[in-house]
Steps between C-alpha positions, in 0.01 A plus 500: 500500500746215528515194276502147645838326483359195314431711191862455390485118522229421245514650153837527326614566150688222324684519168438186294713421198371260231718373211444719193299771681587815695486490878157562647412624847241303693336590833477197728557386856764238417731408214293185434186708468681747273610214275139372481365846418765545232395167351139615487606820327720299256196292406357802319789447255498117497186352652621143443809547723487274804645616830771229465608644165485853639733396785758388241500843329469711813858610549511724805277638773622766737368755746513856365639782710216742425300623799126523535375843613268480798159652439146487633208392277160585648668532837662153492880456487630389162810516283535663159658274241845599376477723195153626594427859603220660699473753214352239265125471450493137619755369746619136538559391857486211748330514838694416811527130558420394141667462165194560284553793267204740497416834339343813647430850383760752603247687722461185714877494578727712710865480598582426863815587685690219669634561849833334558 
């Protein structure tokens, strides 16, 4: 089973650094979307923080070098999030062509080999 080439162009992992906080990793399709998702997560700490204020304390955003493992979930091509394992009870992944993080039971997932 081969994986479509476009799967590598959608979901990526970005490292976002905010003043006074450790770096967090965010799954998004672009750096702008990663910044917006980090702002939404930051709002659990300070729900009165506007996006403009967040932009002033957001220090760095960069693409991480970690790879997504290619898997199949219910027969559909997907990618396992970095740091996740197929040995866990629930597995976090993204389907091909999306950047929406989903979860599945480990029995619904299987590793696929990539032909190069």
